[in-house]
N, C-alpha and C positions, 0 to 999 in steps of 0.2 A: 455470282453466283454464288450460295450460300455453303458453306463447308460441312459436308457430312460430317454426324453428329460422333463422337468416338464414345466407346465402352466408360474409360473413365470420365470424360465428359457427364455421361449420362449419371454415373455415378456420385460423383465430387461437384459438378458446375462447370460454369466457365473458367473460374479463376483458377490461377495456378497452384494455391490451396485455399482447402476447403476452409469458407469462414464458418464460425461457429455462431449462431444468434442468439443475444443477448435473452435470459427467459425473465421473466417475473414471479412472485408470488401472488397468488388470486386467491378470493374465499367467493363464498354462498352468494355474495351481494352480487359479485361480478358475473355469475352464471345467468340470475334474474335479470342483469340488465343485458346482458347477451340474448338473452331469449326476447325483452322488449323490444331490443334494435330488428332483431330477426321478425319478430309481427311488423315493426313498421318496414321494414321491406318488401314483407308479402302482402301489407296492407297495399304500399305504394305502387307495388306491380301485379297485384293478385293474377293475372292471368298469365304472367309469369310461369308461376309457380304450378298452376294448374297446367300449363302445358306441358312443363318441363317432368310430373309426377302421374298427369291421370294415369300412363302404363302400369303403375305397381297396383292399382287395384284391378285390373285385369290382370296382372301378374298373377297375385294371389288368389283369383278366381283359378286361375288353371292351372295353377300348381294342386289345389285343392281337385278341380275336376281330373287331373291324371294320376292322383296318388289313389282317390277311391275307383277309379276307373280301371284302373292296373296294380289291383290289390298288392298296393305297397302303401297300405293305410298308415303301419308305423312309423314313415318319413314325415308324414305330413306336417307335424308339430318341427320337426328338426331341419324342415326344409322353409316354413314361414320362420322360424327365429333365428336363420343360418343366412335368409337374407339383409339382416341387419348388419353381419359381418362387412358386407360387402357395399352397405349404404354410403361412405364416402364418395365410392369413385360414382355411384349416381346422382351425390348430390353435386356435382366439379361445376356444372352451369350455374347453378345457384350461387355458390361463392363467386364464380366470375360476375354476374349483376349484384350481390352485395359488393364486389371491389368496384364495378365502375358506378355505382349508385354513390359510394363511398368519395369517391373522386368526382363527382358531381358532375360526369359527362352522361351523355346519353345512354338512357338505357332503352333497350328493345330487346322483343322474345329470341331472336335472334345471335342476339349478343351471348348467349348463354353458349353457342358452338363458338365462341372466339377461346376457347380453351384448346381445341385442336390445332391454333396459329402458334400456339404459347413457347418460346423457346424450351420451355421443359417437358415438353410432352413427352420426349422419352423416358424421363425420369419420372412422368406420370404413369406411362405403360410398366412399367418395372414393379411402382410398388402396387399399382392392380392386378397385374399379375399374383404378387404375393400373397394378396388378399385374396384372390379366388384359389388360390394353391389352401389357402386357410379354412376357407367355406367347406372345396370338395374332400379335406380330411375330416373336417365337422360331420359332413354326410357319413360319411366314410364308419366314424367311430360310432358314430349313434347306430351306424347299421348294427356293426360289431358288437354294441352294447346290448343291443335289442336280439339275437342270435345267441347271445350269451344267456339271456334269460328266458328264453323263450325260445330256440333253436331257430331249424328253417322255416317250419310249417305256417303258408298264409294264413290269417285272420278268418274265420269262417263267416264273421257280420262284423260290423261297424257296433253294433251293441255287442258281441261275443270281445272285441278289442276292448273297449271300454271297459267293461266287466275286470276282465285279465288284467290291466292295466290296476283298478282303482282299490281290487278286492283281492287281491293276492299276493304272497309275499315275495314272488319275479317282478309284478307288477311294482310293488310300491319300492323294492332294488333299481330297477329300471329309472324310476321316477327320481330318487335323490343321486345315482350314480350319476343318471344321465344329465341331469340339471347340474350337477354341481362340474364335471366335465365339460361342456356347455359353458357355461360361466369363465372355467379358466381358457378357453377358444377367446370370449369374450373381451376377458381382458385383455388378451395379449392384442385381437385387434385394435383395440379402443387404443393403448398404448402407442401403436404404429402408426395409426391413423388419423386421430384429432385432429392433431396441427400440421402435419406432413403434407395433405395437400393443397390444406391453404397456401402454407408455406410456399410449396411449388408455384403456382398461380403468381405470388406477389413477389418472389426471390429466381433467380436461377442458381439454385446451389445446389443441384444434384440429389439423387434416391437418398445415399447412404446420408448424407447431412440433415437433412427432411426427417429421415425416418429416426434420426439421434436426435433430433431438435426434441420430435414429439415425444421421446422417451424421458427426455430431460424434465419436460413440462411436468410428464405424470410425476415423475417421483420426487418433483420438486414438491407440487400440491397433491401427496397421493389423495386425503381426502375430501379433496374440492370435485377430483376429479372423479373420485367411485361417487358421489352426490351426482355428479353428469353423468357418470353411466344409469344411475338410475332413473332419473329424469328422462333420459333415451329412449328408458327400456317403458317407462309408465307411457310416455306420449305416443309411441310405435304400438303397444297395446293399445291404448286408448282409442288410436287410429286403425285399429282392427277389426275392434270389435262387431263394427256394424258393414261384415262383407267386405272389410276393408277399405269403404268407402270416406273414414274417415283419415286415409293417410295423403288424400288429396290436398289435405290440409297441413296433416302434423307433420309430413317428410319436407314441405318449402319452408314451415316454421324453424326446424329444427338445422336444415341447410344452410339457410343464412343467418343463424346464432351462431353457428360454429365458426364463422368466415369472422365475427363478433369477439367469439370466445379466442379466436385465434390471435385478433388485436390485442388482447388485453393480456394474455399470456406472453407473448413476442412482443420485443422492443421492437421499434418502429426500425428500418433500414435508414444509415444515415445518407444515402443515395440511394433513393427507392427507386425500381424500375416501373416508369409511369406510362409507359408507352401504351397508347391504344388507335385500336384501328380508326384510322379517319372515316368520316360521316362523307359517304359516298353518292348517297341520292335524297333527292328530296323529297316533300309529300305526294305522294301518289293522286294521279286526279281518276277520273271515270276511264279514261285512255287504258285505266292500267288493270283494269276489269281482269281477273276475277281478285287480285292482291285485296283490291279495298275493302274485300266484305270480312279482312281479317284488321282492322285498323291499328291492332295493339302489336304489328307488326312492324308501323311508322316508326322512325325517328323520334324522338321526343325533343321539342325545341326548349 
């Protein structure tokens, strides 16, 4: 029987002493190569990305409906923008699919759920909780900034809200201060998560080592990682414009590309943890109805 995971194990990994992964200097060319490799992963397994990310357009539309219906219009933009803060957690399954494809083993949609069997699951939960705290702190701060400028009164209409934001001094202050504070939250989230989650899937290093490694990569490559942040924002905006439908493509692309960015920024482990769950099912036949209706769940040969 497996031994229970201790808090120290979650933070520092399985080793007696936390290992500090070696990091590399990367440049803009590496970012575009990571995007190209991410697109190859998505093109090779397109149904996987859509399967994992189809919920995001629904979430975006649901958020819009809730905010409009409950007179919390001022939080619509902070909620939509803040979702990017927890994106690395949502992309865990995509990292796993890229990891498997890189290793040349069978890759099917259900393998995205293999993250639930990761030895680093406890550390992943810890960092995911930290990102959720940052997300809710951002929403609270955004609400406070709005109240500071406009008070507690509810906007009379969407048109009135838009006019107040775009054509009044208080609105201009809201835009400037809100975007500046949001930028700071985004920098913090990017710094602690861009490398940490892929690293935890790849190695059993613990939450503390993963977080510090991500910080080290950003500090060693500030301009390159700033460019990566701009690329992420640009792709999220492009994907969000047509009623969030484009996120079904841009989110998988970013998720797969982030795995390859991790590979470029962190030196390979000399003793990698390369285990994968064994193939335990063969091809499905007619008797397996209705599973045969979804052929992408078959194991690849």
